[in-house]
N, CA, C and O atoms as a Tripos MOL2 file, in Angstrom:
@<TRIPOS>MOLECULE
protein
  228   227    57     0     0
PROTEIN
NO_CHARGES

@<TRIPOS>ATOM
      1 N           0.8470   -1.1780    0.0000 N.3       1 UNK1
      2 CA          0.0000    0.0000    0.0000 C.3       1 UNK1
      3 C           0.8910    1.2380    0.0000 C.2       1 UNK1
      4 O           1.8960    1.2890    0.7090 O.2       1 UNK1
      5 N           0.5240    2.2140   -0.7820 N.am      2 UNK2
      6 CA          1.2840    3.4480   -0.9150 C.3       2 UNK2
      7 C           0.9970    4.3820    0.2520 C.2       2 UNK2
      8 O          -0.1590    4.5830    0.6270 O.2       2 UNK2
      9 N           2.0590    4.9520    0.8260 N.am      3 UNK3
     10 CA          1.8790    5.9460    1.8790 C.3       3 UNK3
     11 C           1.7880    7.3260    1.2340 C.2       3 UNK3
     12 O           2.2320    7.5260    0.1030 O.2       3 UNK3
     13 N           1.2120    8.2620    1.9600 N.am      4 UNK4
     14 CA          1.1110    9.6250    1.4390 C.3       4 UNK4
     15 C           2.4980   10.2040    1.1940 C.2       4 UNK4
     16 O           2.7240   10.8770    0.1880 O.2       4 UNK4
     17 N           3.4160    9.9470    2.1010 N.am      5 UNK5
     18 CA          4.7820   10.4520    1.9540 C.3       5 UNK5
     19 C           5.4110    9.9450    0.6590 C.2       5 UNK5
     20 O           6.0220   10.7150   -0.0830 O.2       5 UNK5
     21 N           5.2600    8.6450    0.3890 N.am      6 UNK6
     22 CA          5.8300    8.0640   -0.8210 C.3       6 UNK6
     23 C           5.1320    8.6000   -2.0710 C.2       6 UNK6
     24 O           5.7820    8.8840   -3.0770 O.2       6 UNK6
     25 N           3.8120    8.7370   -2.0020 N.am      7 UNK7
     26 CA          3.0590    9.2440   -3.1490 C.3       7 UNK7
     27 C           3.4670   10.6750   -3.4780 C.2       7 UNK7
     28 O           3.5880   11.0310   -4.6500 O.2       7 UNK7
     29 N           3.6780   11.4900   -2.4600 N.am      8 UNK8
     30 CA          4.1140   12.8710   -2.6910 C.3       8 UNK8
     31 C           5.5170   12.8940   -3.2900 C.2       8 UNK8
     32 O           5.7950   13.6590   -4.2130 O.2       8 UNK8
     33 N           6.3980   12.0470   -2.7570 N.am      9 UNK9
     34 CA          7.7790   11.9880   -3.2500 C.3       9 UNK9
     35 C           7.8090   11.5450   -4.7170 C.2       9 UNK9
     36 O           8.5500   12.1060   -5.5250 O.2       9 UNK9
     37 N           7.0010   10.5370   -5.0520 N.am     10 UNK10
     38 CA          6.9820    9.9910   -6.4100 C.3      10 UNK10
     39 C           6.0900   10.7810   -7.3660 C.2      10 UNK10
     40 O           6.0970   10.5350   -8.5720 O.2      10 UNK10
     41 N           5.3200   11.7350   -6.8250 N.am     11 UNK11
     42 CA          4.4090   12.5050   -7.6670 C.3      11 UNK11
     43 C           3.2380   11.6670   -8.1660 C.2      11 UNK11
     44 O           2.7310   11.8900   -9.2650 O.2      11 UNK11
     45 N           2.8130   10.7080   -7.3610 N.am     12 UNK12
     46 CA          1.7430    9.7980   -7.7780 C.3      12 UNK12
     47 C           0.5890    9.8230   -6.7840 C.2      12 UNK12
     48 O           0.2250    8.7930   -6.2160 O.2      12 UNK12
     49 N           0.0160   11.0060   -6.5770 N.am     13 UNK13
     50 CA         -1.0790   11.1420   -5.6240 C.3      13 UNK13
     51 C          -2.3360   10.4200   -6.0940 C.2      13 UNK13
     52 O          -3.1340    9.9810   -5.2660 O.2      13 UNK13
     53 N          -2.5280   10.2890   -7.3940 N.am     14 UNK14
     54 CA         -3.7150    9.5850   -7.9040 C.3      14 UNK14
     55 C          -3.7390    8.1330   -7.4210 C.2      14 UNK14
     56 O          -4.7940    7.6170   -7.0520 O.2      14 UNK14
     57 N          -2.5780    7.4780   -7.4230 N.am     15 UNK15
     58 CA         -2.4990    6.0990   -6.9550 C.3      15 UNK15
     59 C          -2.8670    6.0300   -5.4740 C.2      15 UNK15
     60 O          -3.6230    5.1540   -5.0560 O.2      15 UNK15
     61 N          -2.3290    6.9570   -4.6890 N.am     16 UNK16
     62 CA         -2.6340    6.9920   -3.2620 C.3      16 UNK16
     63 C          -4.1340    7.1870   -3.0440 C.2      16 UNK16
     64 O          -4.7330    6.4920   -2.2240 O.2      16 UNK16
     65 N          -4.7330    8.1090   -3.7560 N.am     17 UNK17
     66 CA         -6.1680    8.3810   -3.6090 C.3      17 UNK17
     67 C          -6.9860    7.1430   -3.9580 C.2      17 UNK17
     68 O          -7.9150    6.7890   -3.2320 O.2      17 UNK17
     69 N          -6.6450    6.4820   -5.0660 N.am     18 UNK18
     70 CA         -7.3820    5.2790   -5.4690 C.3      18 UNK18
     71 C          -7.2910    4.1890   -4.4110 C.2      18 UNK18
     72 O          -8.2720    3.4980   -4.1370 O.2      18 UNK18
     73 N          -6.1010    4.0350   -3.8120 N.am     19 UNK19
     74 CA         -5.9170    2.9950   -2.7950 C.3      19 UNK19
     75 C          -6.6590    3.3050   -1.5050 C.2      19 UNK19
     76 O          -7.0100    2.3890   -0.7610 O.2      19 UNK19
     77 N          -6.9020    4.5830   -1.2290 N.am     20 UNK20
     78 CA         -7.4570    4.9680    0.0680 C.3      20 UNK20
     79 C          -8.8570    5.5710   -0.0030 C.2      20 UNK20
     80 O          -9.3850    5.9970    1.0240 O.2      20 UNK20
     81 N          -9.4700    5.6190   -1.1760 N.am     21 UNK21
     82 CA        -10.7610    6.2900   -1.2770 C.3      21 UNK21
     83 C         -11.8700    5.5900   -0.5010 C.2      21 UNK21
     84 O         -12.8780    6.2190   -0.1770 O.2      21 UNK21
     85 N         -11.7100    4.3050   -0.1970 N.am     22 UNK22
     86 CA        -12.7340    3.5840    0.5610 C.3      22 UNK22
     87 C         -12.4000    3.4600    2.0440 C.2      22 UNK22
     88 O         -13.0990    2.7640    2.7800 O.2      22 UNK22
     89 N         -11.3320    4.1320    2.4870 N.am     23 UNK23
     90 CA        -10.9750    4.1180    3.9070 C.3      23 UNK23
     91 C         -12.0480    4.8310    4.7220 C.2      23 UNK23
     92 O         -12.7740    5.6840    4.2110 O.2      23 UNK23
     93 N         -12.1320    4.4710    5.9700 N.am     24 UNK24
     94 CA        -13.0680    5.1490    6.8720 C.3      24 UNK24
     95 C         -12.6630    6.6190    7.0070 C.2      24 UNK24
     96 O         -11.4780    6.9440    6.9330 O.2      24 UNK24
     97 N         -13.6390    7.5050    7.2030 N.am     25 UNK25
     98 CA        -13.3040    8.9250    7.3540 C.3      25 UNK25
     99 C         -12.4240    9.1500    8.5850 C.2      25 UNK25
    100 O         -12.5370    8.4520    9.5920 O.2      25 UNK25
    101 N         -11.5680   10.1230    8.4720 N.am     26 UNK26
    102 CA        -10.6620   10.4370    9.5690 C.3      26 UNK26
    103 C         -11.2290   11.4990   10.4860 C.2      26 UNK26
    104 O         -12.4280   11.7790   10.4620 O.2      26 UNK26
    105 N         -10.3760   12.0790   11.2810 N.am     27 UNK27
    106 CA        -10.7640   13.1070   12.2340 C.3      27 UNK27
    107 C         -10.7350   14.4600   11.5310 C.2      27 UNK27
    108 O          -9.6610   15.0270   11.3270 O.2      27 UNK27
    109 N         -11.8910   14.9800   11.1620 N.am     28 UNK28
    110 CA        -11.9530   16.2260   10.3960 C.3      28 UNK28
    111 C         -11.4790   17.4240   11.2020 C.2      28 UNK28
    112 O         -10.9680   18.3830   10.6240 O.2      28 UNK28
    113 N         -11.6370   17.3960   12.5350 N.am     29 UNK29
    114 CA        -11.1430   18.5060   13.3560 C.3      29 UNK29
    115 C          -9.6250   18.5920   13.2790 C.2      29 UNK29
    116 O          -9.0650   19.6840   13.1810 O.2      29 UNK29
    117 N          -8.9530   17.4330   13.3250 N.am     30 UNK30
    118 CA         -7.4930   17.4310   13.2080 C.3      30 UNK30
    119 C          -7.0640   17.8770   11.8130 C.2      30 UNK30
    120 O          -6.0860   18.6120   11.6720 O.2      30 UNK30
    121 N          -7.7860   17.4400   10.7850 N.am     31 UNK31
    122 CA         -7.4600   17.8410    9.4240 C.3      31 UNK31
    123 C          -7.5940   19.3490    9.2590 C.2      31 UNK31
    124 O          -6.7160   19.9900    8.6820 O.2      31 UNK31
    125 N          -8.6730   19.9130    9.7550 N.am     32 UNK32
    126 CA         -8.8650   21.3610    9.6680 C.3      32 UNK32
    127 C          -7.7530   22.1120   10.3770 C.2      32 UNK32
    128 O          -7.2840   23.1370    9.8830 O.2      32 UNK32
    129 N          -7.3240   21.6120   11.5330 N.am     33 UNK33
    130 CA         -6.2460   22.2600   12.2770 C.3      33 UNK33
    131 C          -4.9490   22.2440   11.4820 C.2      33 UNK33
    132 O          -4.2120   23.2300   11.4800 O.2      33 UNK33
    133 N          -4.6650   21.1430   10.8110 N.am     34 UNK34
    134 CA         -3.4430   21.0510   10.0010 C.3      34 UNK34
    135 C          -3.5200   22.0040    8.8170 C.2      34 UNK34
    136 O          -2.5400   22.6740    8.4910 O.2      34 UNK34
    137 N          -4.6730   22.0660    8.1790 N.am     35 UNK35
    138 CA         -4.8360   22.9470    7.0220 C.3      35 UNK35
    139 C          -4.6790   24.4100    7.4290 C.2      35 UNK35
    140 O          -4.0710   25.2000    6.7060 O.2      35 UNK35
    141 N          -5.2220   24.7610    8.5730 N.am     36 UNK36
    142 CA         -5.1810   26.1480    9.0250 C.3      36 UNK36
    143 C          -3.8490   26.5350    9.6530 C.2      36 UNK36
    144 O          -3.5460   27.7190    9.7990 O.2      36 UNK36
    145 N          -3.0470   25.5250   10.0270 N.am     37 UNK37
    146 CA         -1.7630   25.7920   10.6760 C.3      37 UNK37
    147 C          -0.8490   26.5670    9.7360 C.2      37 UNK37
    148 O          -0.8520   26.3510    8.5240 O.2      37 UNK37
    149 N          -0.0890   27.4460   10.3000 N.am     38 UNK38
    150 CA          0.8160   28.2720    9.5180 C.3      38 UNK38
    151 C           1.8550   27.4090    8.8200 C.2      38 UNK38
    152 O           2.4870   26.5570    9.4450 O.2      38 UNK38
    153 N           2.0270   27.6300    7.5370 N.am     39 UNK39
    154 CA          3.0540   26.9310    6.7690 C.3      39 UNK39
    155 C           4.4020   27.5770    7.0300 C.2      39 UNK39
    156 O           4.4720   28.7870    7.2450 O.2      39 UNK39
    157 N           5.4830   26.7890    7.0140 N.am     40 UNK40
    158 CA          6.8160   27.3640    7.2220 C.3      40 UNK40
    159 C           7.1280   28.4050    6.1540 C.2      40 UNK40
    160 O           6.8820   28.1890    4.9680 O.2      40 UNK40
    161 N           7.6650   29.5200    6.5880 N.am     41 UNK41
    162 CA          8.0760   30.5510    5.6440 C.3      41 UNK41
    163 C           6.9870   31.5350    5.2760 C.2      41 UNK41
    164 O           7.2230   32.4250    4.4590 O.2      41 UNK41
    165 N           5.8060   31.4080    5.8480 N.am     42 UNK42
    166 CA          4.7480   32.3570    5.5450 C.3      42 UNK42
    167 C           4.4260   33.1660    6.7820 C.2      42 UNK42
    168 O           4.6840   32.7280    7.9030 O.2      42 UNK42
    169 N           3.8740   34.3200    6.5860 N.am     43 UNK43
    170 CA          3.5390   35.1790    7.7040 C.3      43 UNK43
    171 C           2.1400   34.9490    8.2220 C.2      43 UNK43
    172 O           1.8130   35.3910    9.3230 O.2      43 UNK43
    173 N           1.3150   34.2780    7.4660 N.am     44 UNK44
    174 CA         -0.0710   34.0890    7.8700 C.3      44 UNK44
    175 C          -0.4610   32.6210    7.7600 C.2      44 UNK44
    176 O           0.1050   31.8720    6.9640 O.2      44 UNK44
    177 N          -1.4350   32.2210    8.5710 N.am     45 UNK45
    178 CA         -1.8760   30.8310    8.5660 C.3      45 UNK45
    179 C          -2.6020   30.4830    7.2730 C.2      45 UNK45
    180 O          -2.3830   29.4130    6.7060 O.2      45 UNK45
    181 N          -3.4530   31.3680    6.8100 N.am     46 UNK46
    182 CA         -4.2400   31.1250    5.6090 C.3      46 UNK46
    183 C          -4.0970   32.3430    4.7070 C.2      46 UNK46
    184 O          -4.2720   33.4670    5.1790 O.2      46 UNK46
    185 N          -3.7860   32.1600    3.4260 N.am     47 UNK47
    186 CA         -3.6470   33.3010    2.5400 C.3      47 UNK47
    187 C          -4.9520   34.0820    2.4440 C.2      47 UNK47
    188 O          -6.0370   33.5000    2.4630 O.2      47 UNK47
    189 N          -4.8400   35.3780    2.3430 N.am     48 UNK48
    190 CA         -6.0030   36.2380    2.2340 C.3      48 UNK48
    191 C          -6.6130   36.0630    0.8420 C.2      48 UNK48
    192 O          -5.9010   36.0120   -0.1610 O.2      48 UNK48
    193 N          -7.9290   35.9750    0.8030 N.am     49 UNK49
    194 CA         -8.6270   35.8300   -0.4710 C.3      49 UNK49
    195 C          -8.5260   37.1180   -1.2620 C.2      49 UNK49
    196 O          -8.4420   38.2060   -0.6930 O.2      49 UNK49
    197 N          -8.5340   36.9850   -2.5790 N.am     50 UNK50
    198 CA         -8.4730   38.1830   -3.4030 C.3      50 UNK50
    199 C          -9.7820   38.9410   -3.2840 C.2      50 UNK50
    200 O         -10.8330   38.3600   -3.0120 O.2      50 UNK50
    201 N          -9.7020   40.2400   -3.4890 N.am     51 UNK51
    202 CA        -10.9050   41.0530   -3.3770 C.3      51 UNK51
    203 C         -11.8180   40.8220   -4.5730 C.2      51 UNK51
    204 O         -11.3750   40.3310   -5.6120 O.2      51 UNK51
    205 N         -13.0490   41.1620   -4.4320 N.am     52 UNK52
    206 CA        -14.0060   41.0140   -5.5040 C.3      52 UNK52
    207 C         -13.9580   42.1560   -6.4950 C.2      52 UNK52
    208 O         -14.7470   42.1930   -7.4390 O.2      52 UNK52
    209 N         -13.0460   43.0830   -6.2970 N.am     53 UNK53
    210 CA        -12.9400   44.2480   -7.1790 C.3      53 UNK53
    211 C         -12.5170   43.8150   -8.5790 C.2      53 UNK53
    212 O         -11.7340   42.8810   -8.7510 O.2      53 UNK53
    213 N         -13.0460   44.5070   -9.5550 N.am     54 UNK54
    214 CA        -12.7070   44.2140  -10.9400 C.3      54 UNK54
    215 C         -11.2690   44.6500  -11.2120 C.2      54 UNK54
    216 O         -10.8090   45.6640  -10.6880 O.2      54 UNK54
    217 N         -10.5750   43.8830  -12.0260 N.am     55 UNK55
    218 CA         -9.2010   44.2500  -12.3830 C.3      55 UNK55
    219 C          -9.2370   45.2660  -13.5100 C.2      55 UNK55
    220 O         -10.2450   45.4190  -14.2000 O.2      55 UNK55
    221 N          -8.1310   45.9510  -13.6810 N.am     56 UNK56
    222 CA         -8.0630   46.9650  -14.7380 C.3      56 UNK56
    223 C          -7.2950   46.4420  -15.9430 C.2      56 UNK56
    224 O          -6.6040   47.2000  -16.6230 O.2      56 UNK56
    225 N          -7.4190   45.1280  -16.2090 N.am     57 UNK57
    226 CA         -6.7510   44.5110  -17.3590 C.3      57 UNK57
    227 C          -7.4530   44.8500  -18.6300 C.2      57 UNK57
    228 O          -7.0320   44.4180  -19.7030 O.2      57 UNK57
@<TRIPOS>BOND
     1     1     2 1
     2     2     3 1
     3     3     4 2
     4     3     5 am
     5     5     6 1
     6     6     7 1
     7     7     8 2
     8     7     9 am
     9     9    10 1
    10    10    11 1
    11    11    12 2
    12    11    13 am
    13    13    14 1
    14    14    15 1
    15    15    16 2
    16    15    17 am
    17    17    18 1
    18    18    19 1
    19    19    20 2
    20    19    21 am
    21    21    22 1
    22    22    23 1
    23    23    24 2
    24    23    25 am
    25    25    26 1
    26    26    27 1
    27    27    28 2
    28    27    29 am
    29    29    30 1
    30    30    31 1
    31    31    32 2
    32    31    33 am
    33    33    34 1
    34    34    35 1
    35    35    36 2
    36    35    37 am
    37    37    38 1
    38    38    39 1
    39    39    40 2
    40    39    41 am
    41    41    42 1
    42    42    43 1
    43    43    44 2
    44    43    45 am
    45    45    46 1
    46    46    47 1
    47    47    48 2
    48    47    49 am
    49    49    50 1
    50    50    51 1
    51    51    52 2
    52    51    53 am
    53    53    54 1
    54    54    55 1
    55    55    56 2
    56    55    57 am
    57    57    58 1
    58    58    59 1
    59    59    60 2
    60    59    61 am
    61    61    62 1
    62    62    63 1
    63    63    64 2
    64    63    65 am
    65    65    66 1
    66    66    67 1
    67    67    68 2
    68    67    69 am
    69    69    70 1
    70    70    71 1
    71    71    72 2
    72    71    73 am
    73    73    74 1
    74    74    75 1
    75    75    76 2
    76    75    77 am
    77    77    78 1
    78    78    79 1
    79    79    80 2
    80    79    81 am
    81    81    82 1
    82    82    83 1
    83    83    84 2
    84    83    85 am
    85    85    86 1
    86    86    87 1
    87    87    88 2
    88    87    89 am
    89    89    90 1
    90    90    91 1
    91    91    92 2
    92    91    93 am
    93    93    94 1
    94    94    95 1
    95    95    96 2
    96    95    97 am
    97    97    98 1
    98    98    99 1
    99    99   100 2
   100    99   101 am
   101   101   102 1
   102   102   103 1
   103   103   104 2
   104   103   105 am
   105   105   106 1
   106   106   107 1
   107   107   108 2
   108   107   109 am
   109   109   110 1
   110   110   111 1
   111   111   112 2
   112   111   113 am
   113   113   114 1
   114   114   115 1
   115   115   116 2
   116   115   117 am
   117   117   118 1
   118   118   119 1
   119   119   120 2
   120   119   121 am
   121   121   122 1
   122   122   123 1
   123   123   124 2
   124   123   125 am
   125   125   126 1
   126   126   127 1
   127   127   128 2
   128   127   129 am
   129   129   130 1
   130   130   131 1
   131   131   132 2
   132   131   133 am
   133   133   134 1
   134   134   135 1
   135   135   136 2
   136   135   137 am
   137   137   138 1
   138   138   139 1
   139   139   140 2
   140   139   141 am
   141   141   142 1
   142   142   143 1
   143   143   144 2
   144   143   145 am
   145   145   146 1
   146   146   147 1
   147   147   148 2
   148   147   149 am
   149   149   150 1
   150   150   151 1
   151   151   152 2
   152   151   153 am
   153   153   154 1
   154   154   155 1
   155   155   156 2
   156   155   157 am
   157   157   158 1
   158   158   159 1
   159   159   160 2
   160   159   161 am
   161   161   162 1
   162   162   163 1
   163   163   164 2
   164   163   165 am
   165   165   166 1
   166   166   167 1
   167   167   168 2
   168   167   169 am
   169   169   170 1
   170   170   171 1
   171   171   172 2
   172   171   173 am
   173   173   174 1
   174   174   175 1
   175   175   176 2
   176   175   177 am
   177   177   178 1
   178   178   179 1
   179   179   180 2
   180   179   181 am
   181   181   182 1
   182   182   183 1
   183   183   184 2
   184   183   185 am
   185   185   186 1
   186   186   187 1
   187   187   188 2
   188   187   189 am
   189   189   190 1
   190   190   191 1
   191   191   192 2
   192   191   193 am
   193   193   194 1
   194   194   195 1
   195   195   196 2
   196   195   197 am
   197   197   198 1
   198   198   199 1
   199   199   200 2
   200   199   201 am
   201   201   202 1
   202   202   203 1
   203   203   204 2
   204   203   205 am
   205   205   206 1
   206   206   207 1
   207   207   208 2
   208   207   209 am
   209   209   210 1
   210   210   211 1
   211   211   212 2
   212   211   213 am
   213   213   214 1
   214   214   215 1
   215   215   216 2
   216   215   217 am
   217   217   218 1
   218   218   219 1
   219   219   220 2
   220   219   221 am
   221   221   222 1
   222   222   223 1
   223   223   224 2
   224   223   225 am
   225   225   226 1
   226   226   227 1
   227   227   228 2
@<TRIPOS>SUBSTRUCTURE
     1 UNK1         2 RESIDUE 1 A UNK
     2 UNK2         6 RESIDUE 1 A UNK
     3 UNK3        10 RESIDUE 1 A UNK
     4 UNK4        14 RESIDUE 1 A UNK
     5 UNK5        18 RESIDUE 1 A UNK
     6 UNK6        22 RESIDUE 1 A UNK
     7 UNK7        26 RESIDUE 1 A UNK
     8 UNK8        30 RESIDUE 1 A UNK
     9 UNK9        34 RESIDUE 1 A UNK
    10 UNK10       38 RESIDUE 1 A UNK
    11 UNK11       42 RESIDUE 1 A UNK
    12 UNK12       46 RESIDUE 1 A UNK
    13 UNK13       50 RESIDUE 1 A UNK
    14 UNK14       54 RESIDUE 1 A UNK
    15 UNK15       58 RESIDUE 1 A UNK
    16 UNK16       62 RESIDUE 1 A UNK
    17 UNK17       66 RESIDUE 1 A UNK
    18 UNK18       70 RESIDUE 1 A UNK
    19 UNK19       74 RESIDUE 1 A UNK
    20 UNK20       78 RESIDUE 1 A UNK
    21 UNK21       82 RESIDUE 1 A UNK
    22 UNK22       86 RESIDUE 1 A UNK
    23 UNK23       90 RESIDUE 1 A UNK
    24 UNK24       94 RESIDUE 1 A UNK
    25 UNK25       98 RESIDUE 1 A UNK
    26 UNK26      102 RESIDUE 1 A UNK
    27 UNK27      106 RESIDUE 1 A UNK
    28 UNK28      110 RESIDUE 1 A UNK
    29 UNK29      114 RESIDUE 1 A UNK
    30 UNK30      118 RESIDUE 1 A UNK
    31 UNK31      122 RESIDUE 1 A UNK
    32 UNK32      126 RESIDUE 1 A UNK
    33 UNK33      130 RESIDUE 1 A UNK
    34 UNK34      134 RESIDUE 1 A UNK
    35 UNK35      138 RESIDUE 1 A UNK
    36 UNK36      142 RESIDUE 1 A UNK
    37 UNK37      146 RESIDUE 1 A UNK
    38 UNK38      150 RESIDUE 1 A UNK
    39 UNK39      154 RESIDUE 1 A UNK
    40 UNK40      158 RESIDUE 1 A UNK
    41 UNK41      162 RESIDUE 1 A UNK
    42 UNK42      166 RESIDUE 1 A UNK
    43 UNK43      170 RESIDUE 1 A UNK
    44 UNK44      174 RESIDUE 1 A UNK
    45 UNK45      178 RESIDUE 1 A UNK
    46 UNK46      182 RESIDUE 1 A UNK
    47 UNK47      186 RESIDUE 1 A UNK
    48 UNK48      190 RESIDUE 1 A UNK
    49 UNK49      194 RESIDUE 1 A UNK
    50 UNK50      198 RESIDUE 1 A UNK
    51 UNK51      202 RESIDUE 1 A UNK
    52 UNK52      206 RESIDUE 1 A UNK
    53 UNK53      210 RESIDUE 1 A UNK
    54 UNK54      214 RESIDUE 1 A UNK
    55 UNK55      218 RESIDUE 1 A UNK
    56 UNK56      222 RESIDUE 1 A UNK
    57 UNK57      226 RESIDUE 1 A UNK
């Protein structure tokens, strides 16, 4: 079975997803915390969304 670490290293996330799509759901609270956690090298936990203002292109 492919691990997420190996799939990321090999660039084969599709294989990992196919192997694990029928797994039981995980802990969504922990997943949300990881997603919201500040990434190394960034100043903010979550990037600010772009404004709805029209561009002048």
